[in-house]
GUDO-764330 format. One record per atom (N, C-alpha, C): residue in one letter; x, y, z. Coordinates in steps of 0.1 Angstrom, whole numbers, padded with zeros to 4 digits, always signed. Layout:
<pts>
AXYZ ...
</pts>
This chain:
<pts>
M-0252-0241+0053 M-0243-0233+0062 M-0238-0221+0056 L-0233-0222+0043 L-0228-0211+0036 L-0238-0200+0034 Q-0250-0204+0031 Q-0261-0194+0028 Q-0264-0187+0041 T-0264-0194+0053 T-0266-0188+0066 T-0256-0177+0069 I-0243-0180+0066 I-0232-0171+0068 I-0234-0159+0059 L-0237-0161+0046 L-0237-0150+0037 L-0250-0141+0039 R-0260-0146+0046 R-0271-0138+0050 R-0268-0127+0060 D-0258-0129+0068 D-0253-0120+0078 D-0246-0108+0071 K-0252-0096+0072 K-0247-0085+0064 K-0233-0081+0069 A-0231-0082+0082 A-0218-0079+0088 A-0207-0088+0082 I-0209-0101+0081 I-0200-0110+0076 I-0197-0108+0061 R-0208-0105+0054 R-0207-0103+0039 R-0200-0090+0037 L-0202-0080+0045 L-0195-0067+0043 L-0180-0069+0046 F-0177-0077+0056 F-0163-0080+0060 F-0155-0087+0048 I-0162-0096+0042 I-0157-0103+0030 I-0154-0094+0019 I-0163-0085+0016 I-0162-0075+0005 I-0150-0066+0008 L-0150-0060+0020 L-0139-0051+0024 L-0125-0058+0024 A-0125-0070+0029 A-0113-0078+0029 A-0108-0081+0015 G-0117-0084+0006 G-0113-0087-0007 G-0107-0075-0014 I-0113-0063-0012 I-0108-0050-0018 I-0094-0047-0012 F-0093-0049+0001 F-0081-0046+0008 F-0069-0055+0003 I-0071-0068+0003 I-0061-0077-0001 I-0057-0076-0016 A-0067-0075-0024 A-0065-0074-0039 A-0056-0061-0042 N-0060-0050-0036 N-0053-0037-0039 N-0039-0037-0033 A-0037-0043-0021 A-0023-0044-0016 A-0014-0053-0024 L-0020-0064-0028 L-0012-0074-0036 L-0008-0068-0050 I-0018-0062-0057 I-0016-0056-0070 I-0006-0044-0069 A-0007-0036-0058 A+0002-0025-0056 A+0016-0030-0055 E+0019-0041-0048 E+0032-0046-0046 E+0038-0051-0060 I+0029-0056-0068 I+0034-0062-0081 I+0037-0050-0091 I+0028-0040-0092 I+0030-0030-0101 I+0040-0019-0096 G+0044-0020-0083 G+0052-0010-0077 G+0067-0010-0083 V+0070-0020-0090 V+0084-0020-0096 V+0086-0009-0107 K+0075-0004-0112 K+0076+0006-0122 K+0076+0020-0115 I+0086+0028-0120 I+0087+0042-0115 I+0083+0051-0126 F+0073+0060-0123 F+0068+0069-0133 F+0070+0083-0129 S+0070+0092-0139 S+0071+0106-0137 S+0057+0112-0136 L+0053+0117-0124 L+0040+0123-0122 L+0038+0135-0131 E+0048+0144-0133 E+0046+0156-0141 E+0044+0152-0155 K+0052+0144-0161 K+0051+0140-0175 K+0038+0133-0178 T+0034+0125-0168 T+0021+0118-0170 T+0009+0128-0171 L+0011+0139-0164 L+0000+0150-0164 L+0003+0160-0175 G+0013+0157-0183 G+0017+0166-0194 G+0024+0179-0190 L+0031+0178-0179 L+0038+0190-0174 L+0053+0188-0174 E+0060+0198-0173 E+0075+0198-0173 E+0079+0194-0158 P+0090+0186-0157 P+0095+0182-0144 P+0097+0194-0135 L+0094+0193-0122 L+0095+0204-0113 L+0109+0208-0109 H+0118+0198-0108 H+0132+0200-0103 H+0132+0206-0089 V+0126+0199-0080 V+0126+0203-0066 V+0140+0201-0060 R+0144+0211-0052 R+0157+0210-0046 R+0155+0206-0031 L+0160+0194-0027 L+0158+0190-0013 L+0171+0183-0008 F+0176+0188+0003 F+0189+0182+0009 F+0200+0181-0001 G+0201+0191-0010 G+0212+0191-0020 G+0209+0182-0032 N+0197+0177-0033 N+0194+0168-0045 N+0183+0175-0054 D+0186+0175-0067 D+0176+0180-0076 D+0167+0169-0081 L+0154+0170-0076 L+0145+0159-0079 L+0132+0163-0086 S+0127+0155-0094 S+0113+0157-0099 S+0104+0147-0092 V+0091+0147-0095 V+0082+0138-0087 V+0081+0125-0095 N+0090+0116-0091 N+0090+0102-0097 N+0085+0093-0086 L+0075+0085-0089 L+0068+0077-0079 L+0067+0063-0084 T+0065+0053-0075 T+0062+0040-0079 T+0048+0039-0083 A+0045+0030-0092 A+0031+0028-0097 A+0022+0023-0086 G+0028+0018-0075 G+0020+0013-0064 G+0012+0024-0057 V+0016+0037-0058 V+0009+0048-0052 V-0005+0049-0057 L-0008+0043-0069 L-0021+0044-0075 L-0031+0037-0066 L-0027+0026-0059 L-0036+0017-0052 L-0034+0018-0036 W-0022+0022-0031 W-0021+0023-0017 W-0031+0032-0010 P-0035+0043-0016 P-0045+0051-0009 P-0058+0043-0006 V-0062+0034-0016 V-0074+0026-0014 V-0072+0016-0002 V-0060+0011-0001 V-0057+0002+0010 V-0059+0009+0024 F-0054+0021+0024 F-0055+0028+0037 F-0069+0033+0040 I-0077+0036+0030 I-0091+0039+0032 I-0098+0026+0037 M-0095+0015+0031 M-0101+0002+0036 M-0097-0001+0051 T-0084+0003+0054 T-0079+0001+0068 T-0088+0008+0077 D-0091+0021+0074 D-0099+0029+0083 D-0113+0025+0084 I-0119+0021+0073 I-0133+0016+0073 I-0134+0003+0081 I-0125-0006+0079 I-0125-0019+0086 I-0122-0016+0101 N-0114-0007+0104 N-0111-0003+0118 N-0123+0002+0125 E-0131+0010+0117 E-0143+0016+0122 E-0154+0006+0127 Y-0155-0004+0119 Y-0166-0014+0121 Y-0162-0027+0127 Y-0149-0031+0125 Y-0144-0044+0130 Y-0133-0043+0140 G-0128-0031+0142 G-0118-0029+0153 G-0104-0033+0150 I-0096-0032+0160 I-0082-0035+0158 I-0079-0049+0154 R-0087-0058+0160 R-0085-0073+0156 R-0087-0075+0141 G-0098-0069+0136 G-0101-0071+0122 G-0090-0066+0113 V-0084-0054+0116 V-0073-0049+0108 V-0061-0057+0109 R-0057-0061+0121 R-0045-0069+0124 R-0046-0082+0116 F-0058-0088+0117 F-0059-0101+0110 F-0057-0100+0096 L-0063-0090+0089 L-0062-0088+0075 L-0048-0083+0071 S-0041-0076+0080 S-0028-0071+0077 S-0018-0082+0076 W-0018-0091+0086 W-0009-0103+0087 W-0013-0113+0075 L-0026-0114+0073 L-0030-0123+0062 L-0025-0118+0049 T-0026-0105+0046 T-0022-0099+0034 T-0006-0100+0032 A+0001-0097+0043 A+0015-0098+0043 A+0020-0112+0039 G+0013-0122+0045 G+0016-0136+0042 G+0013-0139+0027 L+0002-0134+0022 L-0001-0137+0008 L+0008-0130-0002 I+0013-0118+0002 I+0023-0110-0006 I+0036-0118-0007 A+0040-0123+0005 A+0053-0131+0006 A+0051-0144-0003 F+0039-0150-0002 F+0036-0162-0010 F+0037-0159-0024 A+0031-0148-0029 A+0031-0144-0043 A+0046-0142-0048 F+0054-0136-0040 F+0068-0134-0044 F+0076-0147-0045 L+0072-0156-0036 L+0078-0170-0036 L+0074-0177-0049 I+0062-0176-0053 I+0057-0182-0065 I+0064-0175-0077 F+0065-0162-0077 F+0072-0155-0088 F+0086-0160-0090 Y+0093-0162-0078 Y+0107-0167-0079 Y+0107-0181-0085 G+0098-0190-0081 G+0097-0203-0087 G+0094-0203-0102 A+0085-0194-0106 A+0082-0193-0120 A+0094-0188-0128 M+0102-0179-0122 M+0114-0174-0129 M+0124-0184-0131 Q+0124-0195-0123 Q+0134-0206-0125 Q+0131-0216-0136 L+0118-0215-0141 L+0114-0224-0151 L+0122-0221-0164 V+0126-0231-0171 V+0133-0229-0184 V+0123-0225-0195 P+0125-0213-0201 P+0115-0208-0211 P+0116-0216-0224 A+0105-0217-0231 A+0104-0222-0244 A+0111-0212-0254 D+0117-0218-0264 D+0125-0209-0273 D+0116-0198-0279 F+0104-0202-0283 F+0095-0192-0290 F+0091-0181-0280 F+0091-0184-0267 F+0087-0174-0257 F+0097-0163-0256 I+0110-0167-0257 I+0121-0157-0256 I+0120-0147-0267 T+0118-0152-0279 T+0118-0143-0291 T+0104-0138-0296 G+0094-0142-0288 G+0080-0140-0293 G+0076-0125-0294 K+0083-0116-0287 K+0078-0102-0287 K+0089-0093-0293 Q+0098-0099-0300 Q+0109-0090-0306 Q+0103-0080-0316 G+0092-0083-0322 G+0086-0073-0331 G+0080-0062-0323 S+0077-0064-0310 S+0072-0053-0302 S+0083-0045-0294 G+0095-0049-0298 G+0106-0042-0291 G+0112-0048-0279 V+0108-0061-0276 V+0113-0068-0265 V+0122-0079-0270 P+0135-0078-0269 P+0144-0088-0275 P+0144-0101-0268 D+0142-0101-0255 D+0142-0113-0247 D+0131-0113-0237 M+0120-0120-0239 M+0109-0120-0230 M+0112-0126-0217 H+0121-0136-0217 H+0124-0143-0204 H+0131-0133-0195 K+0140-0125-0200 K+0147-0115-0192 K+0137-0104-0187 A+0129-0100-0196 A+0119-0090-0193 A+0109-0095-0182 Y+0105-0107-0183 Y+0096-0113-0173 Y+0103-0114-0159 N+0116-0118-0159 N+0123-0118-0147 N+0126-0104-0141 A+0128-0095-0150 A+0131-0081-0145 A+0119-0075-0138 V+0107-0078-0144 V+0094-0072-0138 V+0090-0079-0125 L+0091-0092-0125 L+0086-0100-0113 L+0097-0102-0103 G+0110-0101-0107 G+0121-0104-0098 G+0126-0092-0090 Q+0117-0087-0081 Q+0121-0076-0073 Q+0132-0081-0063 G+0141-0072-0059 G+0152-0076-0050 G+0147-0079-0036 G+0155-0087-0029 G+0152-0092-0016 G+0149-0081-0006 F+0158-0070-0007 F+0156-0059+0002 F+0144-0051-0001 I+0140-0050-0013 I+0128-0043-0017 I+0116-0050-0011 I+0115-0064-0012 I+0104-0071-0007 I+0104-0070+0008 I+0115-0072+0015 I+0116-0071+0029 I+0112-0057+0034 G+0117-0047+0027 G+0114-0033+0031 G+0099-0030+0029 S+0093-0035+0018 S+0079-0032+0015 S+0070-0039+0025 L+0073-0052+0029 L+0065-0059+0039 L+0066-0053+0053 A+0079-0049+0056 A+0081-0043+0070 A+0073-0030+0071 A+0074-0022+0060 A+0067-0009+0060 A+0052-0011+0061 F+0047-0021+0053 F+0033-0023+0053 F+0027-0027+0067 I+0034-0037+0073 I+0029-0041+0086 I+0031-0030+0097 L+0042-0023+0097 L+0044-0013+0107 L+0034-0001+0104 G+0032+0002+0092 G+0022+0013+0088 G+0008+0009+0093 Q+0004-0004+0091 Q-0009-0008+0095 Q-0011-0008+0110 L-0001-0012+0117 L-0002-0013+0132 L-0003+0001+0138 I+0005+0011+0132 I+0005+0024+0136 I-0009+0031+0133 D-0014+0028+0121 D-0026+0033+0116 D-0038+0030+0126 V-0039+0017+0130 V-0050+0013+0139 V-0048+0019+0152 F-0036+0021+0157 F-0034+0026+0170 F-0038+0041+0171 V-0033+0049+0161 V-0036+0063+0160 V-0051+0065+0158 F-0057+0057+0150 F-0072+0058+0147 F-0080+0057+0160 H-0077+0047+0168 H-0084+0044+0180 H-0082+0055+0190 R-0070+0060+0191 R-0067+0070+0201 R-0074+0083+0197 I-0075+0087+0185 I-0082+0099+0180 I-0097+0097+0183 K-0102+0085+0180 K-0117+0082+0182 K-0121+0083+0196 K-0112+0078+0205 K-0115+0079+0219 K-0117+0093+0224 V-0110+0102+0218 V-0111+0116+0222 V-0123+0123+0215 T-0125+0120+0202 T-0135+0127+0195 T-0149+0120+0195 G-0149+0107+0198 G-0162+0100+0198 G-0165+0097+0183 E-0178+0097+0180 E-0183+0094+0167 E-0181+0106+0157 N-0178+0118+0163 N-0176+0130+0155 N-0163+0129+0148 K-0162+0138+0138 K-0149+0141+0131 K-0143+0128+0125 I-0151+0122+0116 I-0146+0110+0109 I-0133+0114+0101 W-0133+0125+0095 W-0122+0130+0087 W-0109+0130+0095 L-0110+0134+0108 L-0098+0136+0116 L-0092+0122+0119 R-0100+0113+0124 R-0094+0100+0127 R-0089+0092+0115 A-0097+0093+0104 A-0093+0086+0092 A-0081+0092+0085 T-0082+0105+0082 T-0071+0112+0076 T-0059+0113+0085 G-0061+0116+0098 G-0050+0117+0107 G-0042+0105+0109 S-0049+0093+0110 S-0042+0081+0112 S-0034+0077+0099 T-0040+0080+0088 T-0033+0077+0075 T-0020+0086+0074 L-0021+0098+0077 L-0010+0107+0076 L+0002+0103+0085 V-0001+0098+0097 V+0009+0094+0106 V+0015+0081+0101 S+0007+0071+0097 S+0012+0058+0093 S+0020+0059+0080 Q+0015+0068+0071 Q+0022+0069+0058 Q+0035+0076+0059 F+0037+0085+0069 F+0050+0091+0072 F+0060+0080+0075 I+0056+0071+0084 I+0065+0059+0088 I+0067+0050+0076 D+0057+0047+0069 D+0057+0038+0057 D+0067+0043+0047 S+0066+0056+0044 S+0074+0062+0033 S+0089+0061+0036 F+0093+0063+0048 F+0107+0063+0051 F+0113+0049+0054 V+0104+0040+0060 V+0109+0026+0063 V+0112+0019+0050 V+0103+0019+0041 V+0105+0012+0028 V+0117+0017+0021 L+0119+0030+0020 L+0131+0035+0013 L+0144+0032+0021 F+0143+0032+0034 F+0156+0030+0042 F+0160+0015+0040 I+0151+0006+0041 I+0155-0008+0040 I+0158-0012+0025 A+0148-0008+0016 A+0149-0013+0003 A+0161-0007-0005 F+0163+0006-0003 F+0173+0013-0011 F+0185+0018-0004 Y+0184+0024+0008 Y+0195+0029+0015 Y+0204+0018+0020 I+0198+0008+0027 I+0205-0004+0032 I+0208-0013+0020 G+0197-0016+0012 G+0198-0025+0002 G+0209-0022-0008 S+0211-0009-0012 S+0221-0005-0021 S+0235-0007-0016 R+0237-0008-0002 R+0250-0010+0004 R+0253-0024+0006 V+0243-0032+0009 V+0246-0046+0012 V+0247-0055-0001 S+0238-0052-0010 S+0238-0061-0022 S+0244-0055-0035 S+0250-0044-0034 S+0255-0037-0046 S+0268-0044-0051 S+0270-0044-0064 S+0283-0048-0070 S+0291-0036-0073 A+0303-0038-0078 A+0312-0027-0081 A+0305-0019-0092 G+0305-0006-0090 G+0299+0003-0100 G+0284+0006-0098 D+0277-0002-0090 D+0263+0001-0087 D+0261+0013-0079 F+0250+0020-0082 F+0246+0032-0075 F+0243+0029-0060 V+0249+0037-0051 V+0247+0035-0036 V+0240+0048-0032 W+0228+0046-0026 W+0221+0058-0021 W+0227+0065-0010 P+0230+0078-0012 P+0235+0087+0000 P+0223+0090+0009 F+0226+0093+0021 F+0215+0095+0031 F+0207+0108+0027 S+0213+0117+0021 S+0206+0129+0017 S+0195+0126+0006 L+0198+0117-0003 L+0189+0113-0013 L+0177+0105-0006 F+0180+0096+0003 F+0170+0089+0011 F+0160+0099+0017 L+0165+0109+0024 L+0157+0119+0030 L+0148+0127+0020 A+0155+0131+0009 A+0148+0139-0001 A+0137+0131-0008 V+0139+0119-0012 V+0129+0111-0018 V+0118+0107-0008 G+0121+0105+0004 G+0112+0102+0014 G+0102+0114+0017 V+0108+0126+0018 V+0099+0138+0020 V+0090+0140+0008 L+0096+0138-0004 L+0088+0141-0017 L+0076+0131-0018 N+0079+0118-0015 N+0069+0107-0015 N+0058+0110-0005 Y+0062+0115+0007 Y+0053+0117+0018 Y+0044+0129+0015 I+0049+0140+0009 I+0041+0151+0005 I+0030+0147-0005 Y+0034+0138-0015 Y+0024+0133-0024 Y+0013+0125-0017 K+0017+0116-0007 K+0007+0108+0000 K-0002+0117+0009 F+0005+0127+0015 F-0003+0137+0023 F-0014+0144+0015 L-0011+0148+0003 L-0021+0155-0005 L-0032+0146-0010 V-0028+0133-0013 V-0038+0123-0018 V-0047+0120-0006 A-0042+0118+0006 A-0050+0115+0017 A-0060+0126+0020 L-0056+0139+0018 L-0066+0150+0020 L-0077+0150+0009 L-0072+0147-0003 L-0082+0147-0014 L-0092+0136-0014 L-0088+0125-0007 L-0097+0113-0006 L-0106+0113+0006 T-0105+0124+0014 T-0114+0124+0026 T-0128+0123+0022 P-0133+0130+0012 P-0148+0128+0008 P-0152+0114+0005 V-0142+0106-0001 V-0145+0092-0004 V-0148+0084+0009 I-0141+0087+0020 I-0143+0081+0032 I-0158+0083+0037 Y-0162+0095+0036 Y-0176+0098+0040 Y-0186+0091+0031 L-0183+0090+0018 L-0192+0083+0009 L-0193+0068+0012 V-0182+0062+0015 V-0182+0048+0019 V-0189+0046+0032 H-0186+0055+0042 H-0193+0054+0055 H-0209+0054+0052 A-0213+0064+0044 A-0227+0065+0042 A-0233+0053+0036 W-0226+0047+0026 W-0231+0035+0020 W-0232+0023+0030 I-0222+0022+0038 I-0222+0011+0048 I-0233+0013+0058 E-0235+0025+0063 E-0246+0028+0072 E-0259+0024+0066 K-0261+0027+0054 K-0274+0024+0047 K-0275+0009+0045 Y-0264+0002+0042 Y-0264-0012+0040 Y-0267-0020+0052 L-0260-0016+0063 L-0262-0023+0076 L-0274-0019+0083 G-0278-0007+0082 G-0289-0001+0090 G-0283+0006+0102 A-0289+0016+0106 A-0283+0025+0117 A-0281+0017+0130 E-0290+0008+0134 E-0289+0001+0146 E-0277-0008+0146 K-0276-0016+0136 K-0265-0026+0135 K-0252-0019+0133 A-0251-0009+0126 A-0239-0001+0124 A-0234+0004+0137 T-0243+0010+0144 T-0239+0016+0157 T-0234+0005+0167 A-0241-0006+0167 A-0236-0017+0176 A-0222-0022+0172 M-0220-0023+0159 M-0207-0028+0154 M-0195-0018+0158 K-0198-0005+0156 K-0188+0005+0160 K-0185+0005+0175 K-0195+0003+0183 K-0193+0003+0197 K-0185-0010+0201 A-0188-0021+0195 A-0180-0033+0197 A-0166-0032+0193 A-0164-0025+0181 A-0150-0023+0176 A-0142-0015+0185 M-0148-0005+0192 M-0140+0004+0201 M-0137-0003+0214 G-0144-0013+0217 G-0142-0020+0230 G-0131-0031+0229 E-0125-0033+0217 E-0116-0044+0216 E-0102-0041+0221 D-0098-0028+0223 D-0085-0026+0227 D-0084-0024+0242 
</pts>
């Protein structure tokens, strides 16, 4: 039975694309706790951009390294498997991310061995247990904001993608793929910041904790979106390369039939 299923190129392709989609989304959530300086990483001086009264440099979460891959996969899956395929994977991925954070929380409650706590002091980590909890123990509002932004972004992406394709047909792959990503990432950028930091800093803050002003929320959101906008444009050739590989893998006849079926689902 399994061999029969795997012989079907469409099913095998869906498994490959789904694996890349889920793995990148899950890893992006985990590594996203780290904030890095884009300018310093590139060996440049911070830009000191002035937005809404805030002096900012380009500091981003490490998750931005992988989210562009997720959104490329969203558009590819949308092209060949339609809205239902993307929605199925989006909800499945959100469930797996929530499950992962639940397991992280459980692992954090385990009492550490004494040698684990002090095992990395020579490397500059005085307490491995606290370091472990700090990396994996993202705040509740960050998790909620991230999941809400992911689901909302995915639903908007598939909607815009199909609306553009209905107007342009098979032409202008760049317009429907890049256009849908730009719209969905605009929503994603502001939703996650609003829930995770603007609301989260007010609800869960203790005395003396930093509370995000609305101007900072707007400024960071705009800066993050500009970065995602540029990355989406730069990755447009990748979308064409993946399309070309899939067309060759499936064959023109099967690929055409799948794309027509995908468009008829809404």
